[in-house]
DOZAVO-390797 format. One record per residue: residue in three letters; chain; x, y, z of N, C-alpha, C in turn. Coordinates in steps of 0.1 Angstrom, whole numbers. Atoms other than C-alpha are relative to their C-alpha. Layout:
% residues N
ALA / A / X / Y / Z / X / Y / Z / X / Y / Z
...
% end
This chain:
% residues 293
MET / A / 8 / -12 / 0 / 0 / 0 / 0 / 9 / 12 / 0
ILE / A / -7 / -13 / 1 / 12 / 35 / -8 / -2 / 8 / 13
ARG / A / 1 / -7 / -13 / 19 / 53 / 25 / 6 / 14 / -1
ALA / A / -6 / -13 / 1 / 38 / 84 / 12 / 2 / 4 / -15
VAL / A / -2 / -6 / 14 / 43 / 106 / -19 / 13 / 8 / 1
VAL / A / -12 / -8 / 2 / 77 / 119 / -30 / -1 / 6 / -13
THR / A / 2 / -7 / 13 / 75 / 145 / -57 / 11 / 9 / -4
ASP / A / -9 / -10 / 6 / 98 / 165 / -79 / -7 / 13 / 1
MET / A / 7 / -14 / 0 / 91 / 203 / -80 / -1 / 6 / -13
ASP / A / 0 / -6 / 13 / 101 / 218 / -113 / -8 / -8 / -10
ASN / A / 8 / 6 / 10 / 76 / 209 / -140 / -8 / -12 / 5
THR / A / 9 / 9 / -6 / 57 / 187 / -116 / -10 / 6 / 9
LEU / A / 9 / -8 / -8 / 42 / 211 / -91 / -3 / 13 / -6
TYR / A / 2 / -12 / 8 / 46 / 241 / -114 / 9 / 0 / -12
SER / A / -8 / 0 / 13 / 60 / 250 / -148 / 12 / 9 / 3
TRP / A / -12 / -8 / -2 / 96 / 261 / -144 / 2 / 10 / -12
VAL / A / -2 / -9 / 12 / 98 / 275 / -180 / -10 / 12 / 0
ASP / A / 10 / -11 / 1 / 66 / 296 / -177 / 3 / 11 / 10
TYR / A / -3 / -11 / -9 / 80 / 315 / -148 / 14 / 5 / -2
ILE / A / -14 / -4 / 1 / 118 / 316 / -154 / 2 / 9 / -12
VAL / A / -3 / -8 / 12 / 116 / 330 / -189 / -4 / 15 / 2
PRO / A / 3 / -14 / -2 / 96 / 362 / -181 / 7 / 6 / 12
SER / A / -7 / -5 / -11 / 114 / 366 / -148 / 14 / 5 / -4
ILE / A / -14 / -4 / 4 / 149 / 367 / -163 / -1 / 11 / -11
GLU / A / 1 / -11 / 10 / 137 / 388 / -193 / -3 / 13 / 7
ALA / A / 2 / -13 / -7 / 124 / 414 / -168 / 13 / 5 / 7
MET / A / -12 / -3 / -6 / 157 / 413 / -150 / 10 / 6 / -10
VAL / A / -9 / -5 / 11 / 176 / 418 / -183 / -4 / 14 / -4
ASP / A / 5 / -13 / 4 / 154 / 447 / -192 / 4 / 11 / 10
SER / A / -4 / -10 / -10 / 161 / 464 / -159 / 15 / 3 / -1
LEU / A / -15 / -2 / 1 / 199 / 458 / -163 / 3 / 9 / -13
CYS / A / -3 / -8 / 12 / 198 / 473 / -198 / -3 / 15 / 3
ARG / A / 3 / -13 / -4 / 181 / 504 / -184 / 10 / 7 / 9
THR / A / -9 / -6 / -10 / 204 / 510 / -155 / 15 / 0 / -4
THR / A / -14 / 0 / 4 / 237 / 502 / -172 / 2 / 6 / -14
GLY / A / -1 / -6 / 13 / 229 / 515 / -207 / 7 / -10 / -10
LEU / A / -6 / 10 / 9 / 244 / 482 / -222 / -11 / -6 / -9
PRO / A / 9 / 6 / 9 / 228 / 465 / -252 / -5 / -14 / 6
ARG / A / 6 / 12 / -5 / 206 / 435 / -245 / 9 / -12 / -2
ILE / A / -8 / 12 / 3 / 229 / 410 / -261 / 12 / -1 / 9
LYS / A / -11 / 0 / -9 / 258 / 420 / -239 / -4 / -4 / 14
VAL / A / 5 / 4 / -13 / 237 / 417 / -207 / -3 / -14 / 0
ALA / A / 4 / 14 / 1 / 223 / 384 / -218 / 12 / -10 / 0
GLN / A / -12 / 9 / 1 / 257 / 369 / -226 / 8 / 0 / 13
ALA / A / -7 / -1 / -12 / 272 / 382 / -194 / -7 / -9 / 11
LEU / A / 7 / 8 / -10 / 245 / 365 / -173 / 1 / -15 / -3
LYS / A / -1 / 14 / 5 / 246 / 333 / -194 / 13 / -7 / 4
ALA / A / -13 / 5 / -3 / 283 / 329 / -187 / 0 / -5 / 15
VAL / A / 0 / 4 / -14 / 276 / 328 / -149 / -10 / -12 / 2
TYR / A / 10 / 11 / -1 / 245 / 306 / -153 / 7 / -13 / -4
GLU / A / -6 / 12 / 5 / 266 / 281 / -172 / 10 / -5 / 10
ARG / A / -10 / 4 / -10 / 293 / 281 / -145 / -7 / -7 / 12
TYR / A / 7 / 6 / -11 / 267 / 273 / -118 / -11 / -10 / -4
GLU / A / 10 / 9 / 5 / 244 / 252 / -140 / -14 / 4 / 5
SER / A / 13 / -4 / -5 / 214 / 273 / -128 / -3 / 14 / -5
ASN / A / 4 / -13 / 3 / 195 / 303 / -140 / -5 / 8 / 12
GLU / A / 5 / -6 / -12 / 186 / 311 / -105 / 11 / 3 / 10
TYR / A / -11 / -4 / -9 / 220 / 318 / -90 / -2 / 14 / 4
PRO / A / 4 / -13 / -4 / 211 / 348 / -69 / 10 / 11 / 0
PHE / A / -10 / -10 / 0 / 244 / 366 / -72 / 6 / 1 / -14
ALA / A / -6 / 1 / 14 / 248 / 363 / -110 / 4 / 14 / -5
ILE / A / -3 / -13 / 5 / 249 / 401 / -116 / 14 / 4 / 4
GLN / A / -13 / -5 / -5 / 279 / 409 / -94 / 11 / -10 / -3
GLU / A / -10 / 10 / 5 / 296 / 376 / -106 / 3 / 1 / -15
SER / A / -1 / -1 / 14 / 292 / 386 / -142 / 10 / 12 / -4
ALA / A / -9 / -11 / 6 / 313 / 409 / -165 / -7 / 13 / 1
LEU / A / 6 / -13 / -2 / 287 / 436 / -159 / 5 / 8 / 11
TYR / A / -5 / -6 / -12 / 303 / 443 / -126 / 14 / 5 / -1
ASP / A / -14 / -3 / 1 / 338 / 447 / -139 / 4 / 15 / 0
ASP / A / -2 / -15 / 0 / 336 / 485 / -145 / -4 / 7 / 12
PHE / A / 5 / -6 / -12 / 320 / 491 / -111 / 5 / -6 / 12
SER / A / -4 / 9 / -12 / 338 / 467 / -88 / 6 / 8 / 11
SER / A / -6 / -8 / -10 / 354 / 496 / -69 / -10 / 6 / 10
ASP / A / 11 / -6 / -8 / 320 / 507 / -55 / -12 / -9 / 0
PHE / A / 11 / 9 / 0 / 298 / 478 / -47 / -13 / 6 / 5
ASP / A / 12 / -5 / -6 / 274 / 498 / -26 / -9 / 8 / -10
SER / A / 8 / -7 / 10 / 264 / 521 / -55 / -5 / -10 / -10
PHE / A / 4 / 10 / 10 / 263 / 492 / -79 / -12 / -8 / 5
ASN / A / 10 / 8 / -6 / 241 / 473 / -55 / -14 / 8 / 0
LYS / A / 12 / -8 / -1 / 216 / 501 / -50 / -6 / 4 / -14
LEU / A / 4 / -5 / 13 / 215 / 514 / -86 / -2 / -11 / -11
VAL / A / 1 / 10 / 11 / 218 / 482 / -106 / -6 / -13 / 5
ILE / A / 4 / 13 / -4 / 214 / 450 / -86 / -15 / 0 / 6
THR / A / 13 / -1 / -7 / 184 / 461 / -64 / -12 / 1 / -10
PRO / A / 11 / -1 / 10 / 161 / 472 / -93 / -1 / -13 / -8
ALA / A / 1 / 12 / 8 / 170 / 441 / -113 / -6 / -11 / 8
ARG / A / 6 / 10 / -9 / 162 / 418 / -83 / -15 / 3 / 2
GLU / A / 14 / -3 / -2 / 129 / 436 / -78 / -8 / -3 / -13
ALA / A / 7 / 3 / 12 / 120 / 432 / -115 / -2 / -15 / -1
PHE / A / 1 / 15 / 0 / 128 / 395 / -113 / -11 / -5 / 10
SER / A / 10 / 4 / -10 / 107 / 392 / -81 / -14 / 3 / -4
THR / A / 14 / -4 / 4 / 77 / 411 / -95 / -5 / -10 / -11
ALA / A / 4 / 9 / 10 / 76 / 388 / -126 / -2 / -14 / 6
ARG / A / 1 / 13 / -6 / 81 / 357 / -104 / -14 / -1 / 7
ARG / A / 13 / 0 / -7 / 51 / 367 / -83 / -12 / -2 / -9
LYS / A / 11 / 0 / 10 / 30 / 370 / -114 / -1 / -14 / -7
TYR / A / 0 / 11 / 9 / 41 / 339 / -133 / 3 / -14 / 7
LEU / A / -2 / 13 / -8 / 51 / 313 / -106 / -12 / -4 / 7
GLN / A / 13 / 5 / -5 / 19 / 294 / -100 / 0 / -15 / 0
PRO / A / 1 / 15 / 1 / 12 / 258 / -91 / -9 / -4 / -11
TYR / A / 9 / 6 / 10 / -3 / 236 / -117 / -14 / -1 / 6
ARG / A / 14 / 2 / -4 / -41 / 232 / -116 / -1 / -12 / 8
GLY / A / 3 / 12 / -8 / -51 / 209 / -88 / 11 / -4 / 10
VAL / A / -11 / 4 / -9 / -17 / 208 / -70 / -4 / 3 / 14
VAL / A / 3 / -4 / -14 / -28 / 228 / -39 / -11 / -9 / 6
GLU / A / 12 / 8 / -5 / -61 / 209 / -36 / 4 / -14 / 3
THR / A / -4 / 14 / -2 / -44 / 175 / -40 / 9 / -1 / 13
LEU / A / -9 / 0 / -12 / -17 / 184 / -14 / -8 / 1 / 13
ARG / A / 9 / -2 / -11 / -44 / 195 / 10 / -7 / -13 / 4
LYS / A / 8 / 12 / -2 / -64 / 163 / 6 / 10 / -11 / 5
LEU / A / -9 / 10 / -5 / -33 / 141 / 11 / 4 / 3 / 14
LYS / A / -3 / -3 / -13 / -25 / 160 / 42 / -11 / -4 / 10
GLU / A / 12 / 4 / -8 / -60 / 154 / 55 / 0 / -15 / 2
LEU / A / -1 / 15 / -1 / -55 / 117 / 48 / 12 / -5 / 7
GLU / A / -13 / 3 / -8 / -22 / 119 / 68 / 10 / -8 / -9
VAL / A / -10 / 6 / 9 / -2 / 108 / 37 / 11 / 10 / -1
PRO / A / -11 / -10 / 2 / 32 / 125 / 39 / 4 / 2 / -14
VAL / A / -5 / -4 / 14 / 43 / 144 / 8 / 13 / 7 / 2
VAL / A / -14 / -5 / -1 / 80 / 151 / 5 / 4 / 5 / -14
ALA / A / -5 / -5 / 12 / 95 / 172 / -22 / 15 / -3 / -1
LEU / A / -14 / 3 / 3 / 129 / 161 / -37 / 4 / 7 / -13
THR / A / -4 / -8 / 12 / 145 / 186 / -60 / 15 / 1 / -2
ASP / A / -14 / -2 / 3 / 178 / 191 / -78 / 4 / 14 / 1
ALA / A / -3 / -14 / -2 / 176 / 228 / -71 / 7 / 2 / 13
PRO / A / -7 / -4 / -13 / 199 / 244 / -45 / -11 / 5 / 10
ARG / A / 9 / -4 / -11 / 183 / 253 / -12 / -6 / 14 / -2
ASN / A / 5 / -13 / 1 / 180 / 290 / -19 / -12 / 2 / -9
PRO / A / 12 / -1 / 8 / 157 / 290 / -49 / -11 / -9 / 3
ALA / A / 11 / 10 / -3 / 138 / 259 / -38 / -8 / 5 / 11
GLU / A / 7 / -6 / -11 / 129 / 275 / -5 / -9 / 12 / -4
ARG / A / 7 / -12 / 4 / 118 / 307 / -22 / -13 / -4 / -8
ARG / A / 11 / 4 / 8 / 96 / 289 / -47 / -11 / -7 / 9
ALA / A / 10 / 6 / -9 / 79 / 268 / -20 / -7 / 10 / 9
LEU / A / 6 / -10 / -9 / 73 / 298 / 2 / -9 / 9 / -9
ARG / A / 7 / -9 / 9 / 61 / 320 / -28 / -14 / -6 / -3
MET / A / 13 / 6 / 4 / 34 / 294 / -37 / -7 / -6 / 12
LYS / A / 6 / 4 / -13 / 26 / 286 / 0 / -1 / -15 / 0
LEU / A / 0 / 15 / 0 / 34 / 249 / -6 / 7 / -6 / 12
ASP / A / -8 / 6 / -11 / 57 / 246 / 24 / -9 / -5 / 12
GLY / A / 9 / 4 / -11 / 27 / 243 / 48 / -7 / -13 / -3
LEU / A / 7 / 12 / 4 / 14 / 214 / 28 / 10 / -12 / -2
LEU / A / -10 / 10 / 1 / 47 / 195 / 25 / 5 / -5 / 13
THR / A / -6 / 5 / -12 / 61 / 172 / 51 / 14 / 4 / 2
ALA / A / -14 / -4 / 0 / 97 / 181 / 42 / 4 / 3 / -14
LEU / A / -6 / -4 / 13 / 118 / 195 / 14 / 14 / -4 / 0
TYR / A / -13 / 5 / 1 / 150 / 179 / 3 / 6 / 7 / -13
THR / A / -7 / -8 / 11 / 174 / 201 / -19 / 14 / -4 / -1
LEU / A / -14 / 0 / 1 / 209 / 203 / -31 / 6 / 12 / 9
PRO / A / -5 / -11 / -9 / 233 / 226 / -10 / -3 / 14 / -5
ALA / A / 3 / -14 / 4 / 226 / 263 / -10 / 12 / 6 / -8
PHE / A / -11 / -6 / 7 / 246 / 285 / -33 / 9 / 7 / 10
PRO / A / -9 / -8 / -9 / 277 / 300 / -17 / 0 / 15 / -2
PHE / A / -1 / -15 / 2 / 281 / 337 / -11 / 12 / 3 / -9
PRO / A / -11 / -4 / 10 / 303 / 354 / -38 / 10 / 8 / 8
ASP / A / -11 / -8 / -5 / 336 / 371 / -31 / -1 / 14 / -5
SER / A / 1 / -13 / 7 / 326 / 400 / -53 / -9 / 11 / 8
GLY / A / 9 / -9 / -7 / 301 / 416 / -28 / -14 / -6 / 2
ILE / A / 13 / 5 / -3 / 268 / 409 / -12 / -8 / 11 / 8
ASP / A / 8 / -9 / -8 / 239 / 430 / 1 / 0 / -4 / 15
PRO / A / -1 / 3 / -14 / 243 / 433 / 39 / -13 / -7 / 5
GLU / A / 13 / 5 / -5 / 206 / 425 / 44 / -1 / -15 / -4
ILE / A / 0 / 14 / 4 / 210 / 392 / 25 / 9 / -8 / 10
ARG / A / -9 / 7 / -9 / 240 / 382 / 47 / -7 / -1 / 14
LYS / A / 6 / 0 / -13 / 221 / 392 / 78 / -11 / -10 / 1
ARG / A / 12 / 10 / 0 / 190 / 371 / 69 / 6 / -14 / 0
GLU / A / -6 / 13 / 1 / 212 / 341 / 61 / 6 / -4 / 14
GLU / A / -5 / 3 / -13 / 230 / 344 / 94 / -10 / -2 / 11
ALA / A / 11 / 1 / -9 / 197 / 346 / 112 / -8 / -13 / -2
GLY / A / 6 / 13 / 2 / 188 / 312 / 98 / -7 / -1 / -14
GLY / A / 6 / 0 / 13 / 176 / 321 / 63 / -15 / 0 / 0
ILE / A / 15 / 0 / 1 / 140 / 317 / 51 / -6 / -11 / 9
GLN / A / 7 / 10 / -9 / 117 / 300 / 76 / -12 / -5 / -7
LEU / A / 11 / 7 / 7 / 94 / 275 / 60 / -9 / -7 / 10
GLY / A / 10 / 8 / -8 / 64 / 256 / 73 / 3 / -14 / 1
CYS / A / -5 / 14 / 0 / 83 / 223 / 68 / 15 / 0 / 1
PRO / A / -14 / 1 / -1 / 118 / 212 / 76 / 7 / -1 / -14
VAL / A / -7 / 0 / 13 / 144 / 216 / 48 / 14 / -8 / 3
TYR / A / -12 / 8 / -1 / 173 / 191 / 43 / 8 / 2 / -12
GLU / A / -9 / -1 / 11 / 203 / 197 / 21 / 7 / -14 / -2
LEU / A / -7 / 12 / 4 / 216 / 166 / 3 / 13 / 3 / -7
PRO / A / -13 / -2 / 7 / 252 / 163 / -9 / -2 / 1 / -16
ARG / A / 2 / -1 / 15 / 256 / 173 / -46 / 1 / -13 / -7
GLU / A / -1 / 13 / 7 / 266 / 138 / -55 / -13 / -9 / 1
LEU / A / 13 / 7 / -1 / 231 / 126 / -45 / -11 / 5 / -10
GLU / A / 9 / -6 / 9 / 215 / 146 / -73 / -5 / -12 / -9
LYS / A / 6 / 10 / 9 / 191 / 125 / -94 / 7 / 0 / -13
PRO / A / 7 / 13 / -2 / 194 / 100 / -111 / 7 / -9 / 11
ASN / A / -5 / 8 / -11 / 214 / 89 / -81 / -12 / -4 / 9
PRO / A / 12 / 4 / -8 / 188 / 68 / -61 / 2 / 3 / 15
ALA / A / -2 / -1 / -14 / 204 / 76 / -28 / -8 / 10 / 7
GLY / A / 8 / -10 / -6 / 184 / 107 / -22 / -14 / -5 / 3
LEU / A / 13 / 6 / -3 / 151 / 89 / -25 / 1 / -11 / 11
LEU / A / -2 / 10 / -11 / 164 / 61 / -3 / 2 / 7 / 14
ARG / A / -1 / -8 / -12 / 174 / 87 / 23 / -14 / 4 / 5
ILE / A / 14 / -4 / -4 / 138 / 100 / 23 / -8 / -12 / 6
CYS / A / 7 / 12 / -5 / 124 / 65 / 27 / 4 / -3 / 14
ALA / A / -6 / 3 / -13 / 147 / 59 / 56 / -5 / 10 / 11
ASP / A / 5 / -11 / -10 / 137 / 92 / 73 / -15 / -2 / 3
LEU / A / 15 / 2 / -3 / 100 / 83 / 69 / -2 / -13 / 6
GLY / A / 2 / 13 / -6 / 106 / 48 / 82 / -8 / -9 / -9
LEU / A / 8 / 8 / 10 / 91 / 33 / 50 / 9 / -7 / -10
GLU / A / -7 / 7 / 11 / 102 / 8 / 24 / -3 / 7 / -13
PRO / A / 3 / -6 / 13 / 105 / 22 / -12 / -13 / -5 / -6
SER / A / 12 / 6 / 6 / 77 / -1 / -22 / -13 / 7 / 5
GLU / A / 11 / -7 / -7 / 54 / 20 / 1 / -1 / 14 / -5
VAL / A / -2 / -14 / 5 / 63 / 52 / -18 / -3 / 1 / -15
VAL / A / 2 / -3 / 14 / 51 / 67 / -50 / 8 / 12 / -3
PHE / A / -9 / -11 / 4 / 76 / 90 / -68 / -5 / 6 / -12
VAL / A / 6 / -8 / 11 / 62 / 117 / -91 / 10 / 9 / -6
GLY / A / -9 / -10 / 6 / 83 / 136 / -116 / -1 / 0 / -15
ASP / A / 2 / -2 / 15 / 85 / 148 / -152 / 11 / -6 / -8
SER / A / -12 / 5 / 7 / 119 / 134 / -161 / 0 / -15 / -1
LEU / A / -2 / 14 / 1 / 121 / 99 / -175 / 14 / -5 / 4
THR / A / -14 / 4 / -3 / 159 / 98 / -172 / 4 / 2 / 14
LYS / A / -3 / -3 / -14 / 159 / 111 / -136 / -10 / -6 / 9
ASP / A / 10 / 3 / -9 / 127 / 107 / -118 / -5 / -15 / -1
VAL / A / 5 / 14 / 3 / 113 / 75 / -134 / 11 / -10 / 3
ARG / A / -11 / 9 / -2 / 147 / 59 / -133 / 3 / -2 / 15
VAL / A / -2 / 1 / -15 / 152 / 67 / -96 / -10 / -9 / 6
ALA / A / 10 / 8 / -5 / 119 / 52 / -88 / 2 / -15 / -3
ARG / A / -2 / 14 / 5 / 126 / 20 / -108 / 11 / -6 / 8
GLU / A / -12 / 6 / -6 / 160 / 15 / -92 / -1 / -2 / 15
THR / A / 2 / 1 / -14 / 147 / 19 / -57 / -11 / -10 / 4
GLY / A / 12 / 8 / -3 / 115 / -1 / -60 / -12 / 8 / 3
ALA / A / 11 / -9 / -2 / 92 / 29 / -56 / -9 / -1 / -12
LEU / A / 9 / 0 / 11 / 61 / 32 / -78 / 3 / 13 / -8
ASP / A / -3 / -12 / 8 / 70 / 56 / -107 / -12 / 5 / -6
CYS / A / 11 / -7 / 7 / 44 / 81 / -118 / 6 / 12 / -8
TRP / A / -6 / -10 / 9 / 55 / 102 / -148 / -9 / 11 / -2
ALA / A / 8 / -12 / 2 / 42 / 137 / -148 / 1 / 5 / -14
GLU / A / -1 / -3 / 14 / 37 / 138 / -185 / -4 / 14 / -3
TYR / A / 4 / -14 / 2 / 19 / 171 / -183 / 11 / 10 / 2
GLY / A / -11 / -10 / -2 / 51 / 188 / -172 / 10 / 0 / -11
THR / A / -9 / 1 / 11 / 68 / 179 / -204 / -5 / 9 / -12
TYR / A / 5 / -8 / 11 / 46 / 202 / -225 / 4 / 14 / 1
VAL / A / -6 / -14 / 0 / 65 / 234 / -233 / -2 / 6 / -13
SER / A / 3 / -6 / 13 / 55 / 259 / -259 / 13 / 3 / -8
ALA / A / -12 / -3 / 8 / 79 / 264 / -288 / 5 / 15 / 2
GLU / A / -3 / -14 / -2 / 78 / 302 / -282 / 9 / 1 / 12
TYR / A / -8 / -1 / -12 / 91 / 298 / -247 / 13 / -7 / -1
LEU / A / -13 / 6 / 2 / 118 / 274 / -257 / 9 / 9 / -8
GLU / A / -8 / -10 / 7 / 130 / 300 / -282 / 5 / 11 / 9
ARG / A / -4 / -11 / -9 / 130 / 327 / -256 / 10 / -5 / 10
LEU / A / -9 / 6 / -10 / 147 / 304 / -231 / 14 / -1 / -6
ALA / A / -14 / 2 / 6 / 176 / 297 / -255 / 8 / 13 / 0
ILE / A / -7 / -13 / 0 / 184 / 335 / -256 / 6 / 3 / 14
ILE / A / -4 / -5 / -14 / 187 / 339 / -218 / 5 / -11 / 9
SER / A / -3 / 11 / -9 / 194 / 304 / -204 / 13 / -6 / -5
ALA / A / -12 / 8 / 3 / 227 / 286 / -202 / -4 / -14 / -3
PRO / A / 4 / 13 / 4 / 226 / 252 / -219 / 0 / -10 / 11
SER / A / 0 / 9 / -12 / 236 / 234 / -187 / -12 / 1 / 9
ALA / A / 11 / -3 / -8 / 208 / 250 / -168 / -13 / -6 / -7
THR / A / 12 / 5 / 7 / 182 / 241 / -195 / 0 / -15 / 1
ARG / A / -1 / 15 / 0 / 194 / 205 / -196 / -4 / -5 / 14
ARG / A / 3 / 4 / -13 / 191 / 203 / -158 / -15 / 0 / 3
HIS / A / 15 / -2 / -3 / 154 / 215 / -158 / -9 / -7 / -10
LEU / A / 8 / 5 / 11 / 142 / 200 / -191 / 5 / -13 / -5
ARG / A / -5 / 13 / 4 / 156 / 165 / -192 / -11 / -10 / -1
HIS / A / 13 / 7 / 1 / 125 / 148 / -206 / 2 / -13 / -9
ALA / A / -1 / 11 / 9 / 138 / 124 / -233 / 5 / -12 / 7
PRO / A / -4 / 13 / -5 / 141 / 87 / -225 / 14 / -4 / -5
ASP / A / -12 / 6 / 5 / 173 / 68 / -228 / -1 / -15 / 1
ASP / A / 0 / 15 / 1 / 183 / 31 / -231 / -3 / -6 / 14
ARG / A / 1 / 6 / -14 / 181 / 26 / -193 / -14 / 3 / 5
THR / A / 13 / -3 / -5 / 145 / 39 / -190 / -10 / -6 / -8
GLY / A / 11 / 7 / 8 / 115 / 18 / -200 / -12 / 9 / 1
ARG / A / 13 / -8 / 0 / 79 / 29 / -202 / -4 / 2 / 15
PRO / A / 4 / -3 / -14 / 66 / 46 / -170 / -11 / -9 / 4
THR / A / 11 / 9 / -6 / 43 / 25 / -148 / -13 / 8 / -1
VAL / A / 12 / -9 / 0 / 18 / 54 / -144 / 3 / 13 / -8
ARG / A / -2 / -13 / 7 / 14 / 83 / -168 / -11 / 10 / 6
LEU / A / 9 / -10 / -5 / -2 / 114 / -153 / -3 / 11 / -9
SER / A / 4 / -11 / 9 / -21 / 140 / -173 / -2 / 12 / 9
CYS / A / 1 / -11 / -10 / -25 / 162 / -141 / 5 / -5 / 14
PHE / A / -5 / 5 / -14 / -12 / 161 / -105 / -11 / -6 / 8
GLU / A / 11 / 5 / -8 / -46 / 154 / -92 / -1 / -15 / 0
GLN / A / 1 / 15 / 1 / -43 / 118 / -104 / 9 / -7 / 10
VAL / A / -8 / 6 / -11 / -17 / 112 / -77 / -9 / -5 / 11
LEU / A / 10 / 4 / -11 / -46 / 111 / -52 / -7 / -13 / -4
GLU / A / 6 / 12 / 5 / -62 / 85 / -74 / 9 / -13 / 2
VAL / A / -9 / 11 / -2 / -31 / 63 / -73 / 1 / -4 / 15
VAL / A / -1 / 3 / -14 / -29 / 66 / -35 / -12 / -7 / 5
MET / A / 13 / 6 / -4 / -66 / 58 / -30 / -1 / -14 / -5
SER / A / 1 / 13 / 6 / -64 / 29 / -54 / 8 / -11 / 7
SER / A / -8 / 10 / -7 / -36 / 13 / -35 / -6 / -4 / 13
ARG / A / 6 / 3 / -13 / -55 / 16 / -3 / -12 / -10 / -2
VAL / A / 12 / 9 / 3 / -86 / -1 / -18 / 5 / -14 / -2
GLY / A / -6 / 13 / 3 / -64 / -28 / -31 / 5 / -7 / 12
ALA / A / -6 / 6 / -13 / -47 / -34 / 3 / -12 / -5 / 8
GLU / A / 11 / 4 / -8 / -81 / -35 / 20 / -7 / -13 / -6
ARG / A / 6 / 12 / 6 / -94 / -61 / -5 / 9 / -12 / 3
ALA / A / -9 / 11 / -2 / -63 / -82 / -1 / -1 / -5 / 15
ALA / A / 1 / 3 / -14 / -68 / -81 / 37 / -12 / -8 / 3
% end
């Protein structure tokens, strides 16, 4: 019987592409206005940093980029006049476009009422994963959040308020957050096995939901969990993919949009057209267990 749900976050609980594209575009527009630099130079400077960190959400990308070279002698002015408005532009767009998929919140609430633990396992570093969970108010519905280690602070300069908040314990969520070593990133099955051990469950008692055949489905198969492929999370518009190519580093795009199967991945056991079907999977396993008894 299924006793717990482990779920990926990006493209499973929400669309990563639909929010990251307009958010970075808003930040780029702000940087063009404050620096007077052409869009191509701003985009290329940020992409170089994103490639290095394999993430489009590295929070210190601006001061780590070539954009900061001509202003490095005065971080305070650069922070107030360039970084702050860019961060605000990104945050404003994120508030507008970062939304859970239809039925996600309702399904998580129902699972919580049924006392079925729901744990999120993401390959995102702690900083952006926490912010996304808090922004969508998912943290109060999750039993726990497992992430990769937080991004390190840069040597190039940092807003004192950010450092102060981190020293005070960072963002406070409604669920515990655990950092996994980078080497446990999916498709390494050790992360899921750690969650099962923490919950005191066998992998066979867990359903694992995710959009990536090569990462999520493979991890479930290798551990013995029930794999549920979030097929709905693989649908991305051609327009957004084109816009993403302009602003995103290839390594970051591959990390978030690894949907194609490979020789080690067979057909998924369960295909989901919406997250709400996770509840059906859980309830069906309970009915089956009751009949068997």
